[in-house]
C-alpha positions as a Markdown table, in Angstrom:
| # | Residue | x | y | z |
|---|---|---|---|---|
| 1 | Leu | 105.6 | 97.6 | 75.7 |
| 2 | Asp | 102.4 | 96.5 | 73.7 |
| 3 | Ile | 99.1 | 95.8 | 75.4 |
| 4 | Arg | 96.6 | 94.2 | 73.5 |
| 5 | Ala | 93.6 | 94.3 | 75.7 |
| 6 | Phe | 90.7 | 93.0 | 74.0 |
| 7 | Arg | 90.1 | 89.7 | 75.5 |
| 8 | Val | 90.2 | 91.2 | 78.9 |
| 9 | Gln | 87.9 | 94.1 | 78.1 |
| 10 | Glu | 85.1 | 91.4 | 76.6 |
| 11 | Ala | 85.1 | 89.7 | 79.7 |
| 12 | Leu | 84.6 | 92.6 | 81.5 |
| 13 | Asp | 81.9 | 93.8 | 79.3 |
| 14 | Thr | 80.1 | 90.5 | 80.3 |
| 15 | Gly | 80.3 | 90.9 | 83.6 |
| 16 | His | 83.3 | 88.8 | 84.8 |
| 17 | Ile | 86.0 | 89.4 | 87.3 |
| 18 | Val | 89.2 | 88.9 | 85.3 |
| 19 | Leu | 92.4 | 87.9 | 86.9 |
| 20 | Val | 95.3 | 88.6 | 84.6 |
| 21 | Ala | 98.9 | 86.9 | 85.5 |
| 22 | Gly | 101.3 | 89.6 | 85.9 |
| 23 | Phe | 105.1 | 89.4 | 85.4 |
| 24 | Gln | 105.0 | 88.0 | 82.1 |
| 25 | Gly | 104.4 | 88.7 | 78.6 |
| 26 | Val | 105.3 | 87.5 | 75.4 |
| 27 | Ser | 108.8 | 88.6 | 73.1 |
| 28 | Thr | 108.8 | 89.9 | 69.6 |
| 29 | Asp | 109.6 | 86.2 | 68.5 |
| 30 | Lys | 106.4 | 84.8 | 70.3 |
| 31 | Ala | 108.2 | 83.5 | 73.5 |
| 32 | Val | 106.9 | 83.8 | 77.0 |
| 33 | Thr | 109.1 | 85.9 | 79.1 |
| 34 | Thr | 109.4 | 87.7 | 82.3 |
| 35 | Leu | 109.1 | 91.6 | 82.5 |
| 36 | Gly | 112.1 | 91.9 | 84.9 |
| 37 | Arg | 112.2 | 92.9 | 88.7 |
| 38 | Gly | 108.8 | 95.0 | 89.6 |
| 39 | Gly | 106.9 | 93.6 | 86.3 |
| 40 | Ser | 104.0 | 92.6 | 88.4 |
| 41 | Asp | 103.2 | 96.5 | 88.9 |
| 42 | Thr | 104.1 | 97.3 | 85.6 |
| 43 | Thr | 101.6 | 94.7 | 84.1 |
| 44 | Ala | 98.4 | 96.8 | 86.1 |
| 45 | Val | 99.5 | 99.8 | 85.1 |
| 46 | Ala | 100.2 | 99.4 | 81.5 |
| 47 | Leu | 96.5 | 97.3 | 81.9 |
| 48 | Ala | 94.9 | 100.3 | 83.5 |
| 49 | His | 96.3 | 102.4 | 80.5 |
| 50 | Ala | 95.1 | 100.1 | 77.9 |
| 51 | Leu | 91.2 | 99.4 | 79.6 |
| 52 | Gly | 91.2 | 103.4 | 80.1 |
| 53 | Ala | 91.2 | 102.9 | 83.6 |
| 54 | Glu | 91.1 | 106.4 | 85.6 |
| 55 | Val | 93.3 | 105.0 | 88.7 |
| 56 | Cys | 95.7 | 101.6 | 89.1 |
| 57 | Glu | 95.9 | 100.2 | 92.4 |
| 58 | Ile | 98.9 | 98.7 | 93.6 |
| 59 | Tyr | 97.9 | 96.4 | 97.2 |
| 60 | Thr | 100.6 | 95.8 | 98.9 |
| 61 | Asp | 102.1 | 94.6 | 102.5 |
| 62 | Val | 102.4 | 98.3 | 103.6 |
| 63 | Asp | 99.6 | 101.1 | 103.5 |
| 64 | Gly | 101.7 | 103.4 | 101.1 |
| 65 | Val | 104.8 | 105.4 | 100.5 |
| 66 | Tyr | 106.7 | 106.3 | 103.7 |
| 67 | Thr | 109.4 | 109.2 | 104.2 |
| 68 | Ala | 111.8 | 106.6 | 105.0 |
| 69 | Asn | 111.7 | 102.4 | 105.8 |
| 70 | Pro | 109.7 | 102.4 | 108.5 |
| 71 | Ser | 111.7 | 99.4 | 110.0 |
| 72 | Val | 114.8 | 101.8 | 110.2 |
| 73 | Val | 113.2 | 105.1 | 111.0 |
| 74 | Ala | 110.7 | 104.7 | 113.7 |
| 75 | Arg | 109.2 | 108.2 | 113.0 |
| 76 | Ala | 108.7 | 107.7 | 109.5 |
| 77 | Cys | 105.2 | 108.8 | 108.4 |
| 78 | Lys | 103.0 | 107.7 | 105.3 |
| 79 | Ile | 102.8 | 110.3 | 102.4 |
| 80 | Asp | 99.4 | 111.2 | 101.4 |
| 81 | Arg | 100.1 | 112.2 | 97.7 |
| 82 | Ile | 103.1 | 112.5 | 95.8 |
| 83 | Ser | 104.4 | 113.4 | 92.2 |
| 84 | Tyr | 105.3 | 111.3 | 89.6 |
| 85 | Asp | 109.1 | 112.8 | 89.6 |
| 86 | Glu | 109.3 | 112.3 | 93.3 |
| 87 | Met | 108.3 | 108.5 | 93.1 |
| 88 | Leu | 110.2 | 108.0 | 90.0 |
| 89 | Glu | 113.7 | 109.4 | 92.1 |
| 90 | Met | 112.7 | 107.7 | 94.8 |
| 91 | Ala | 112.0 | 104.0 | 93.0 |
| 92 | Ala | 115.6 | 104.8 | 91.2 |
| 93 | Ala | 117.4 | 106.0 | 94.5 |
| 94 | Gly | 115.9 | 102.4 | 96.5 |
| 95 | Ala | 112.8 | 102.6 | 97.7 |
| 96 | Gln | 111.2 | 99.4 | 96.6 |
| 97 | Val | 107.4 | 99.9 | 97.0 |
| 98 | Leu | 106.6 | 101.0 | 93.4 |
| 99 | Ala | 108.8 | 99.4 | 90.6 |
| 100 | Leu | 111.0 | 102.3 | 88.3 |
| 101 | Arg | 109.5 | 101.1 | 85.2 |
| 102 | Ser | 105.8 | 101.1 | 86.3 |
| 103 | Val | 106.0 | 104.8 | 87.6 |
| 104 | Glu | 107.7 | 105.7 | 84.1 |
| 105 | Tyr | 104.8 | 104.1 | 82.6 |
| 106 | Ala | 102.5 | 105.9 | 84.6 |
| 107 | Arg | 103.7 | 109.3 | 84.5 |
| 108 | Lys | 103.9 | 108.8 | 80.5 |
| 109 | Tyr | 100.3 | 108.3 | 80.5 |
| 110 | Asp | 98.9 | 110.0 | 83.1 |
| 111 | Ile | 97.5 | 107.0 | 85.2 |
| 112 | Pro | 97.4 | 107.7 | 89.3 |
| 113 | Ile | 98.2 | 104.9 | 91.2 |
| 114 | His | 97.2 | 104.8 | 94.6 |
| 115 | Val | 99.5 | 102.4 | 96.9 |
| 116 | Arg | 97.5 | 100.5 | 100.0 |
| 117 | Ser | 97.5 | 98.0 | 102.1 |
| 118 | Ser | 96.2 | 94.5 | 101.2 |
| 119 | Phe | 94.9 | 94.1 | 104.8 |
| 120 | Ser | 92.9 | 97.3 | 105.4 |
| 121 | Asp | 90.1 | 99.5 | 103.5 |
| 122 | Ser | 92.4 | 102.8 | 104.8 |
| 123 | Glu | 93.6 | 105.4 | 102.4 |
| 124 | Gly | 96.9 | 104.5 | 100.9 |
| 125 | Thr | 99.9 | 106.9 | 99.1 |
| 126 | Trp | 98.4 | 108.7 | 95.8 |
| 127 | Val | 101.2 | 109.1 | 93.0 |
| 128 | Arg | 99.8 | 111.4 | 89.9 |
| 129 | Glu | 100.4 | 114.7 | 88.6 |
| 130 | Asp | 101.6 | 117.6 | 90.2 |
| 131 | Asp | 98.7 | 120.1 | 91.1 |
| 132 | Glu | 98.3 | 123.5 | 92.8 |
| 133 | Thr | 96.7 | 121.8 | 95.9 |
| 134 | Met | 100.2 | 119.6 | 95.8 |
| 135 | Glu | 102.4 | 122.3 | 95.1 |
| 136 | Leu | 100.4 | 124.2 | 98.3 |
| 137 | Glu | 101.6 | 120.9 | 100.7 |
| 138 | Gln | 104.6 | 120.7 | 99.0 |
| 139 | Pro | 107.8 | 119.8 | 102.0 |
| 140 | Ile | 111.2 | 120.5 | 100.7 |
| 141 | Ile | 112.5 | 117.6 | 101.3 |
| 142 | Arg | 109.7 | 114.2 | 100.7 |
| 143 | Ala | 111.9 | 111.2 | 102.2 |
| 144 | Val | 115.4 | 109.9 | 102.6 |
| 145 | Thr | 115.8 | 106.5 | 100.7 |
| 146 | Tyr | 118.9 | 104.7 | 100.9 |
| 147 | Ser | 120.4 | 101.3 | 98.8 |
| 148 | Thr | 122.7 | 98.8 | 100.0 |
| 149 | Asp | 122.6 | 96.6 | 96.6 |
| 150 | Asp | 125.0 | 98.9 | 94.8 |
| 151 | Ala | 129.1 | 98.6 | 94.2 |
| 152 | Lys | 131.8 | 101.1 | 93.6 |
| 153 | Val | 134.0 | 100.5 | 90.7 |
| 154 | Thr | 137.1 | 102.2 | 90.2 |
| 155 | Val | 139.3 | 102.2 | 87.1 |
| 156 | Arg | 142.6 | 102.9 | 87.8 |
| 157 | Gly | 145.7 | 105.0 | 85.5 |
| 158 | Val | 143.6 | 105.5 | 82.8 |
| 159 | Pro | 145.4 | 107.8 | 80.1 |
| 160 | Asp | 143.6 | 111.4 | 80.1 |
| 161 | Lys | 142.7 | 111.6 | 76.9 |
| 162 | Pro | 139.9 | 112.1 | 74.6 |
| 163 | Gly | 137.9 | 108.8 | 73.7 |
| 164 | Val | 138.7 | 107.3 | 77.2 |
| 165 | Ala | 135.9 | 107.3 | 79.3 |
| 166 | Ala | 133.5 | 106.4 | 76.2 |
| 167 | Gln | 135.7 | 103.1 | 75.7 |
| 168 | Val | 135.1 | 102.4 | 79.6 |
| 169 | Phe | 131.7 | 102.7 | 79.6 |
| 170 | Ser | 131.2 | 101.2 | 76.1 |
| 171 | Ala | 132.5 | 98.4 | 77.4 |
| 172 | Leu | 130.0 | 98.0 | 80.3 |
| 173 | Ala | 127.1 | 99.1 | 78.3 |
| 174 | Glu | 127.7 | 95.9 | 75.8 |
| 175 | Ala | 127.8 | 93.8 | 79.0 |
| 176 | His | 124.5 | 95.3 | 80.1 |
| 177 | Val | 125.4 | 96.9 | 83.1 |
| 178 | Asn | 123.7 | 100.0 | 84.0 |
| 179 | Val | 125.7 | 102.8 | 85.7 |
| 180 | Asp | 124.5 | 105.2 | 87.9 |
| 181 | Met | 126.7 | 107.7 | 89.7 |
| 182 | Ile | 130.3 | 109.0 | 87.7 |
| 183 | Ile | 133.3 | 110.5 | 89.0 |
| 184 | Gln | 136.8 | 111.4 | 87.2 |
| 185 | Asn | 139.6 | 112.5 | 89.1 |
| 186 | Val | 142.1 | 115.0 | 88.1 |
| 187 | Ser | 144.7 | 114.1 | 86.2 |
| 188 | Glu | 148.0 | 113.4 | 87.5 |
| 189 | Lys | 151.2 | 112.8 | 85.5 |
| 190 | Gly | 148.7 | 112.2 | 82.2 |
| 191 | Arg | 146.9 | 109.5 | 84.5 |
| 192 | Ser | 143.2 | 109.6 | 86.2 |
| 193 | Asp | 141.0 | 107.6 | 87.7 |
| 194 | Ile | 137.0 | 106.8 | 86.9 |
| 195 | Ser | 134.7 | 105.5 | 89.4 |
| 196 | Cys | 131.0 | 104.7 | 89.2 |
| 197 | Val | 128.3 | 103.0 | 91.0 |
| 198 | Ile | 126.8 | 100.0 | 89.7 |
| 199 | Ala | 124.1 | 97.4 | 90.9 |
| 200 | Ala | 126.4 | 94.5 | 92.8 |
| 201 | Glu | 124.3 | 91.5 | 91.6 |
| 202 | Asp | 126.2 | 93.3 | 87.8 |
| 203 | Gly | 129.7 | 92.7 | 89.4 |
| 204 | Pro | 130.9 | 89.4 | 87.4 |
| 205 | Ala | 129.5 | 90.9 | 84.4 |
| 206 | Ala | 131.3 | 94.5 | 85.0 |
| 207 | Asp | 134.6 | 92.2 | 85.8 |
| 208 | Arg | 134.9 | 90.8 | 82.4 |
| 209 | Ala | 134.0 | 94.0 | 80.7 |
| 210 | Leu | 136.4 | 96.0 | 82.7 |
| 211 | Arg | 139.6 | 93.3 | 82.6 |
| 212 | Asp | 139.9 | 93.6 | 78.6 |
| 213 | Val | 139.6 | 97.1 | 78.8 |
| 214 | Val | 142.4 | 97.9 | 81.6 |
| 215 | Ala | 144.9 | 96.0 | 79.2 |
| 216 | Gln | 143.8 | 97.7 | 76.1 |
| 217 | Leu | 144.0 | 101.1 | 77.5 |
| 218 | Gly | 147.3 | 100.1 | 79.7 |
| 219 | Ala | 145.4 | 101.0 | 83.0 |
| 220 | Ser | 146.8 | 100.1 | 86.2 |
| 221 | Gly | 143.9 | 98.0 | 87.2 |
| 222 | Tyr | 140.6 | 98.1 | 88.9 |
| 223 | Asp | 138.7 | 97.4 | 92.0 |
| 224 | Ala | 135.1 | 96.9 | 93.3 |
| 225 | Asp | 134.0 | 97.8 | 96.7 |
| 226 | Glu | 130.3 | 96.7 | 97.8 |
| 227 | Arg | 131.0 | 97.9 | 101.1 |
| 228 | Val | 129.0 | 100.6 | 100.6 |
| 229 | Ala | 125.6 | 102.2 | 100.2 |
| 230 | Lys | 123.8 | 105.0 | 98.3 |
| 231 | Ile | 121.7 | 107.3 | 100.7 |
| 232 | Ser | 119.3 | 110.0 | 99.2 |
| 233 | Ile | 117.3 | 112.6 | 100.0 |
| 234 | Val | 114.1 | 113.4 | 97.5 |
| 235 | Gly | 112.1 | 116.4 | 97.1 |
| 236 | Ala | 110.3 | 118.9 | 94.4 |
| 237 | Gly | 110.7 | 121.8 | 96.9 |
| 238 | Met | 114.9 | 121.7 | 97.1 |
| 239 | Arg | 114.4 | 123.4 | 93.4 |
| 240 | Ala | 114.0 | 126.9 | 95.2 |
| 241 | Asn | 116.3 | 126.0 | 98.4 |
| 242 | Pro | 119.8 | 126.5 | 97.7 |
| 243 | Trp | 120.6 | 125.0 | 101.4 |
| 244 | Val | 119.6 | 121.8 | 100.9 |
| 245 | Ala | 123.1 | 120.5 | 100.1 |
| 246 | Ala | 124.8 | 122.1 | 102.2 |
| 247 | Lys | 122.3 | 121.3 | 105.3 |
| 248 | Met | 122.9 | 117.1 | 104.0 |
| 249 | Phe | 126.3 | 117.6 | 103.6 |
| 250 | Ser | 127.0 | 119.0 | 107.1 |
| 251 | Thr | 124.6 | 116.8 | 108.9 |
| 252 | Leu | 126.8 | 113.8 | 107.5 |
| 253 | Ala | 129.8 | 115.3 | 108.6 |
| 254 | Glu | 128.6 | 115.9 | 112.1 |
| 255 | Leu | 128.3 | 112.0 | 111.9 |
| 256 | Gly | 131.5 | 111.7 | 110.9 |
| 257 | Ile | 130.8 | 109.9 | 107.6 |
| 258 | Asn | 132.8 | 110.4 | 104.8 |
| 259 | Ile | 131.2 | 110.6 | 101.4 |
| 260 | Asp | 132.9 | 109.1 | 98.7 |
| 261 | Met | 130.7 | 110.6 | 95.4 |
| 262 | Ile | 127.8 | 113.0 | 95.3 |
| 263 | Ser | 125.2 | 112.7 | 92.1 |
| 264 | Thr | 122.4 | 115.4 | 92.1 |
| 265 | Ser | 119.4 | 115.9 | 89.9 |
| 266 | Pro | 117.0 | 118.9 | 90.4 |
| 267 | Ile | 115.0 | 116.7 | 93.0 |
| 268 | Lys | 117.1 | 114.4 | 94.3 |
| 269 | Ile | 121.0 | 114.5 | 96.2 |
| 270 | Ser | 122.6 | 111.2 | 96.5 |
| 271 | Cys | 125.9 | 110.2 | 98.4 |
| 272 | Val | 127.9 | 107.2 | 98.4 |
| 273 | Ile | 128.9 | 106.3 | 102.1 |
| 274 | Asp | 130.0 | 103.6 | 104.1 |
| 275 | Glu | 127.6 | 100.7 | 104.2 |
| 276 | Thr | 127.6 | 100.2 | 108.0 |
| 277 | Arg | 126.5 | 103.6 | 108.7 |
| 278 | Val | 123.9 | 104.3 | 106.2 |
| 279 | Glu | 120.8 | 103.5 | 109.1 |
| 280 | Glu | 122.2 | 106.0 | 111.3 |
| 281 | Ala | 122.8 | 108.6 | 108.5 |
| 282 | Val | 119.1 | 107.8 | 107.3 |
| 283 | Arg | 118.2 | 108.1 | 111.1 |
| 284 | Thr | 119.4 | 111.7 | 111.2 |
| 285 | Leu | 118.8 | 113.2 | 107.9 |
| 286 | His | 115.0 | 112.5 | 108.6 |
| 287 | Thr | 115.4 | 114.4 | 111.8 |
| 288 | Ala | 117.5 | 117.1 | 110.7 |
| 289 | Phe | 115.1 | 117.9 | 107.8 |
| 290 | Glu | 112.2 | 117.9 | 110.2 |
| 291 | Leu | 110.3 | 115.2 | 108.3 |
| 292 | Asp | 109.8 | 113.4 | 112.0 |
| 293 | Asp | 107.2 | 116.4 | 112.5 |
| 294 | Gln | 105.2 | 115.6 | 109.6 |
| 295 | Cys | 103.6 | 113.1 | 111.9 |
| 296 | Val | 101.4 | 113.3 | 115.3 |
| 297 | Tyr | 102.2 | 110.5 | 117.5 |
| 298 | Ala | 99.5 | 109.5 | 119.8 |
| 299 | Glu | 99.3 | 106.3 | 122.1 |
| 300 | Ser | 97.2 | 103.5 | 120.0 |
| 301 | Pro | 94.4 | 101.5 | 121.6 |
| 302 | Glu | 96.9 | 98.3 | 121.3 |
| 303 | Gly | 100.0 | 100.4 | 122.9 |
| 304 | Gly | 102.6 | 102.0 | 121.4 |
| 305 | Ala | 102.9 | 104.7 | 119.4 |
| 306 | Ala | 100.7 | 105.6 | 116.5 |
| 307 | Ala | 101.7 | 107.8 | 113.7 |
| 308 | Lys | 99.1 | 110.1 | 111.8 |
| 309 | Arg | 99.3 | 112.7 | 109.3 |
| 310 | Ala | 99.9 | 115.9 | 111.1 |
| 311 | Ala | 97.5 | 118.2 | 108.5 |
| 312 | Pro | 96.3 | 115.1 | 106.7 |
| 313 | Ala | 95.6 | 116.3 | 102.8 |
| 314 | Lys | 92.1 | 115.9 | 101.3 |
| 315 | Ser | 92.8 | 113.6 | 98.8 |
| 316 | Gly | 89.3 | 112.6 | 96.3 |
| 317 | Ala | 88.8 | 109.2 | 95.9 |
| 318 | Ala | 89.4 | 108.5 | 91.7 |
| 319 | Ala | 86.6 | 106.5 | 90.2 |
| 320 | Arg | 87.8 | 103.0 | 89.2 |
| 321 | Lys | 87.3 | 101.0 | 86.2 |
| 322 | Gly | 89.2 | 98.3 | 87.1 |
| 323 | Ala | 92.8 | 98.2 | 87.1 |
| 324 | Ala | 94.6 | 96.5 | 89.8 |
| 325 | Gly | 98.3 | 95.4 | 90.9 |
| 326 | Glu | 100.1 | 93.2 | 93.0 |
| 327 | Lys | 103.3 | 93.8 | 95.2 |
| 328 | Gly | 105.5 | 91.7 | 97.5 |
| 329 | Ala | 107.1 | 93.0 | 100.5 |
| 330 | Ala | 108.8 | 95.9 | 100.8 |
| 331 | Gly | 109.3 | 97.2 | 104.2 |
| 332 | Glu | 111.8 | 94.5 | 105.3 |
| 333 | Lys | 114.0 | 94.6 | 102.4 |
| 334 | Arg | 117.4 | 95.8 | 102.5 |
| 335 | Ser | 116.4 | 99.0 | 100.2 |
| 336 | Ser | 114.1 | 101.8 | 101.6 |
């Protein structure tokens, strides 16, 4: 991504207010092209870096990043500060407040992002590098996220020999299908099953790619299940807490929810479960990991519960040189 901001800088130097269209750019062959989903966020962060801004402010219809989707979890609480790594994991796991690529760019060039509401002047959520203050305040689990825009694909009865997995995933890669979670079952009579999670919108491309692979390998067949959801817990504090995985799995077991697939990173655990149970699972995990307790609930002047941070952190406002972004709806989308 190459940003040439000299015209913007010249206009700023002469006292002009500059409006830059997000979500688009010019390809290497000089054709106007879009930057993909979340391109407006990426435009804002890239401009902030190119202009030497100290912070990029992303204005949206929500007042920050929450511990869960507020439309699903009534006791979800706004997060004051979060690290780049945690925000990356949340974005990859389904949270749609910030686009994944914009957070990657911000982390690479250490551009703090301030996610805040377009409708108020209140402080939002700061996304930036870890420091000693953040480490002291760091909860074990930062948030519970989910996505219902995935599909589980299984290639059945593939030969259990070297090179088979490479052939399957090379075909998916050539079809531009991104793969998230991968499981290969224990071999039985020289055959095994390979399962993975893909974006549901990539289903037709995966279908075309796997049809040929099944024939080439002499596999039994393949199927795709879109009635699944991916639920994740994210938090840098889980690195030093070995009981987190056990607690997540036991909580789901108590609800009678079966886990189809599991994927982990140092600060995230994701499970594939039945789509119809995902919202119930999100609410229960939010309570089980004591995220409800991060807010103090009081009666608002208009009536009803109003949430505030139980122990608000002092977040010093960073100086701004002039980078801002835009964001569409987040709270009502299918993913959180």
